[in-house]
N, C-alpha and C positions, 0 to 999 in steps of 0.2 A: 183511384178509389181502393183498388185491391192492395196497392202499396201502403196506403195509410192504415188499412185494416191489419196488414201484416205487422207494420210498425207498432200498432196499438197492442197486438197480441204479444209481441216481443217485450214491450214495456210492462205489460201486466205480468208476464212470466218473470221478468227481472224483479219486479216489485214483490211478487210472491216469494221468490228465492231470498231476496233481501230481508223480507219480513220474517221468513222462517229462520234465517241465519241470526237475525237480531234477537228474535224471541228466545232462541236457544242460548243466547249469551247474555240475556238480561238478568241482572241480579235479582234473586228472590228475597222475600221478606225474611230477615234473620241471617242474611248472607254474611254480614260482618261478624256476627256471633260465631257462625260456623268457621269462618276464616281464623278467628282468634283461637277457637277450641282446637282445631287440627294443627295449627302452628305450635301451640303449647304442647300438644301430645308428641308432635314430631321431635321437639327438642328434649322432651322429658324422657322418652323411651326409645326413640328410633335413630335420629341423626346424632350420633354420639358426640362428635367433635365439630358440629356445624360445618362438615366438610362435603356435604352432598347437595349443596345448593344448585350445582350445575344440572341436576337431574329432576328438579321439581319446582313448581311455582304454585303457591296457594294464594288466591286472590278472591275478590268478591264474586267472581263468576264461577269458580270451582277450582279444581286441581289439574294441573298439566304435568305430564311426565315426559322428560326429554332423554334421548339417548346419550347426550353429552353436552359439553359447553358450547360447541359450535352450533348445535341445533337450537339451544336455548337463545343464543345470541341473535339468531335470525327468526326467533319465535316459530319454530317448526316442531311442535310436540309430537311425540310418538302416538299419544292419545290424550284425550281430555275428558274429564268427568265433571259435568256441570252440577251445581248444588241441587238443581231440580231433579237430577237423576240419582241422587244419593240413595233414597229409599228403594228405588228400583234395583240398583246394584245390590243392596243388602238382601232384598227378597230373592234375587236371582242367585246370589251366592249361597243362600240357605237351601236352594233347590237343586243346583247343579254342582258338578264336581269342580275342583280347582282348575283342572285342565280345560273343562268346557267353558268356564268363565274367562280363562286366559285366552282361549280361542276367539271369544267375542271381542275382547279388547285388541287382539292382533289385527282386526279389520276395522275397528271403530274410528281410529284417527281423531280428528277434531269434530266429527259429526256427532249428532245426538244418537241415542239408541234407536234401533229400528222400531217402526210402529208395532210390529208383532211382539217385540220384547216389552215395550211400554204397556201394551194392552194386557199381556199375560201377567206381568209382575207388578202392576200398579196396586192391585189389591190382594196380593198373594200372602197367605199365612201358613207357616209350616205346622205340621201336626205335632202334637205333644203326646208322648206315650208312657211317661213315667208314672207307675202306679205302685210306689213303694208303700210298705207298711211295717209295723213293729217286728213281725216275724221275718220279713224279707226286705230290709231297709234299702237294698240296692236294686230291687225289682224294676225292670224297665230300663235300666241303665246299661249302656255298652261301654266297656272299658278295654282299651288296648294296652298291653304290657310289652315293652321292648327290653329284653335282657341285653345289656351292652356287650359288644365284642362277640367273639365266637369260640374262643379257646376252650377245649374240654380236656386238654392235656398240656404238659409243660412245653412240648415241641411247638405246638401252635401258639402258646402263650409267648414264647420267645420270638416267633415269626411276626406276630402283631405288636410286639413290644409292650405287652400288658402282662408281665410276668415278674414275680418277686422271688429272689433267692438270697436268704440271709443265713450266715453262720453265726449263731448267737454265742458260741464259745469264744469267738474272736472279738465279740462286741465289747466296746469299752464301757458301756453303761451298766456296770455290774450291779449298781444299786437298784435297778428296775426289777420288778417281780418277773420271774420266769417259771415255766413249767419244767420240772426236773427232767422229764422224759424227752423234751424237745431240744435238740441242739441246732437243727436246721429248719428254717421256715421256707417252704416252697409252695407257691400258689399262683394260679392264673385268674385274672379278674373275670374272664368270661365264664368260668365255672361258678364263681360266687354270684354273679348276676343271674345265671340260669337257675341256680337253686332258689335264690330269693324270688324271682319272678314266678316260678312254678308253684312255690309254696303260697305266695300271695294270691295267685290265680285260684287255688283251691279254696282259700278263705272267701274271696270275693264271690265265687260261684255259689258257695253255701249260703251267702247272704242275698242271693237273687240276681246278681249281675251276669250279663252275658260277656264273657271274657275271650279276648283274642290275643295270642302270643305270636310275635314275629318269628320266633324260633323255638318251637315247643320241645325239641330234642337237643341234648347237649352238644352234639357234633354236627348239627344241621344249621345251615345259614338261612337267611331270608329267602334265598333262591329255592329252598326245599331240597338242597343237596349239600354235601360236604364241600369244603374248599377244594379238596383234591379233585372231586368230580367236576366242580365248576371249571377248574383249570384245564381239565382234559377236554371238556365239551364246549365251553363258552369263552375261554380266554381269548382265542384268536379273533372271534367275532366281536367281542367287546373292545379289544384293542383296535381293530379296524374302524369301529364306530368312533372311538375317541380320536383317532388320527384324522378322520374326516371333519370332526368338530374343531380340532386344534392342529391343523396341518403343519404349523411351524414349530411345534413342541419337539425339541431336540431329544428329550428323554424317550418320548413315545416312538420317535423314528428309530432310535437305537434298539428299543425293545422289539420293534417290528422286524428290523433287519437281523436281529439275533446278536448284535454287538453287546447288549446287556441281557444277562440271563439270571441275574441274582433274584432269588425267591422273594426277599424282602422288598425289592423294588417293584416286582410284579404285584405283590400284595398291596403295597401302599399306593401305587399310582394307577393301578388298573382295577383291582378287585375292590378295594375299600370304598371308594366313592360310588362305584356301581352298586355295591351291596347296600350302602346307606340309602341310595335312591330307591332301591327295591323295598327296603323297610318302609320308607315314606309312602310308596305306592300301595303296598298292601294295607297299611294302616288307614290311609285315606279311603280305600275301597271299602273297608269295614265301617267307616263313618262313625267313629266312637264319640261318646259324650265326653270322655276323658282319656288322655293318653299319658302313660307313665314310662319314662325312660329310666331304667335302673342301672346305676353305676356306683363304683367305689373309687374314691379319689386317691391321689398320692401327693406327697409334698414335692412341688416342682424343684425346690432347691436341693432335694435329696437324690436327684438323678446321678448315676444310673441305677439307683435303688438296689444296692447290694448290702447296705446296712440300714437299720431302722432309724426313724426320726422321732423327735419328741413332740413335733407339731401334730395337731389334730383339729380339724374343723369340719362342720357340715354346711352344705349350701345347696341351693336349687337354682336352676336356670329357666328362663322363659324367653320368648322371642324378643327381638329388637336389637338395638345397639349396632346398627350398620356403620361401617367405617369407609374411609376413602378407598376407591377402587373395588368396592364390593357391590356395585350396581353395573357390572360390566356387560350384562346380557339382558334380553327381554324378560326372561323368566324371573330373574332376581328383582328387576324393577317392578314387575307385577306383584310379587310377594311383598315388596316394600310398600306398595300402595294398599294391598289387601290388609296388611297388618295395621296400617294407618286408619283405614276406614271401618274395620270390624272391631268387635270387643274382645278379640282373641288374646291380646296382650293383657288387658285388664282382668279378664276372667282367669287367665293363667297365673297372674300375680296373686290373686286370691287363693287359688288351689295350692300354688307353690309355697305361699306364706304359711298356710296351715301345715303343710308337710314339713317345712323347715322347723316350725315350732315343735312338732312331734318328734323330729330327729333329736332336737335339743333335750327334750324332757325324757324321752324313752331311752336314749342312748347316752345321755350325760356328755354330749359333745358340744362345744361352744359353736355358736353361729359365726360364720366368717364375716369379716368386714372387708370393705373394698381394698384396704391396705394390706390384707393378709396374704395376698398372692399377686405376683406381677401380672398374670393374665387377667385377673380381676381389675386391676388398676388400669391396664392398657387397653383392654378389649370390652369391658362391661360398663353398664350403667346400673347403679344400685336402685332397686325397686321396692325395697322393704327389708326387714330384718332377715338376713340369710337368703335373700332373693335378688337375682341379678339378670338383667336383660343381656342376652348374648347371641350373636348371629352365628350359631352353629348350623350345620346342614339340616339336621332334623328339627331344630326349633323353627327354622324357616320353611321347610318343605311340608311339614305336617300341619293339617288344618285343625282348628278347634282349640279346646282347652288342654294345655299340656303341663306336665311336671317333669323336669329333667333333674333327677335326684342324685346327689353325691352325698351319701349318708355319713361317711367318715373317711379318714386317711388309712388305707389298708397297710401302709408302710410304717405307721406309728408303732412304737415298741410294744405297747400293751395290746393294741388292736390286732397286730399280726398274729400274736399268740392266741387271742380269743377266736380269731377267724379260723385257725387250723385245729382248735381244740376238738377232741373227739366228743361226739354227742352222747348224752346219757340215754342209753337204749331202754333203760327201765322207766323213763319218764313217759307220760302220755304223749302220743304223737298224732297229730291231726292232718299231716301232710303225706303225700305219696312216698316220701323218703324221710329219713331222720335228720333233722337239723341240729347243729350245736346251739348253745344258748345265745351267742352273739348274733348269728344269722336270724334266729327266732325273734330277737328283739328288733332287728331291722324290719322284718316282715310285719311285726306288730305296729311299728311306727307308721309304715305305709298304710296299713289297714285302718288304723284309727284316723289317719288323715283323710282317707277316702270317705269314711263314714261321716266325719264332720263336714266335709265338703258337700256330700250328697244331701245332708240335712239342711245345709244353708242355701241350697239352690232354690 
């Protein structure tokens, strides 16, 4: 008797488990439509060459993420999101940080979300605080500005390889207009981006926005210190951390042993990626409505940038366009899924498209096409006039709506002269420092784009 009761209880338990498992995997109404939508988005913006199939499966049950081909072959997903959980994920993502949501997925596996998560996020709605008006059109909006690179002088510009030095006297393009007083063009991109970002911040704040800058001082990195201070106090610790993550990396081993001491190697392979991650970290902690990465481009075919080029294009980047071997770790695969399931790519395309149009009209610089640069053709997916999906560190790591702006080619013959032109000190100045006419025009293009974007929200 006792044995039959025990068997009955076991059977009931198994039935309940099976029932739970099956209910979690049952297709929901509209599953086929969801499957078509996300497959289309995947190939339109994210899986550039259809080379990432070993890492995901989109079917009528939901989306599975795999560490690699072997795991997919034996149907062992890293985790699975069922269509019935899609809105719960979106609600959770609107409430928690990127890392917190990533932590949930690290333990999820093929199971459904826990009961506590389902209960809390089934009917969750985020608060809306934007109260803009005609006097303060950006009131209630949080905007992060990231001035690209860090150079505040020519020495640092050389170190990070973001520095131009032209001798115009030796230049063969004699027919181009020149400034009589200028024979040598010398500038670091980091200084241009810092001036642009700080001037733009002044305008945005006057219009009601709360603005955060990743590096508010010209010689300060996102770590809140100079590169030299970082090297003195943080280099060894950062290098030790990287060696633990990548124990087989020969270059890191040589740096650690002292066999490699070159400053440019330390900057490129230890500092740069760590600082980019710090930028993403502080931006995400600010939780902005919009993030703008400010850069000035160069002609890739003009390297090493010792003479000017006749080429000049403007462009913007948004998230997406993952390529083969770019889903090598859990974090990248989570961001891959995050960008698929949220509206961050679509929202960024709208904002970036507005910005590209204002670059074109305010600066009189043509919009780049996919064939205008090798890196566009080989690494990007066109997403609109002058807008390209590109899997850069910051376009992937930063949450929300983003604009990664490349306003013009700083090594263009006319542009390099405009960018170093002395400002007219007699003209009205509304910034904390005096800008020349060309930088003022770039700031105006960004400002008009933000205002149009905010009005369209």
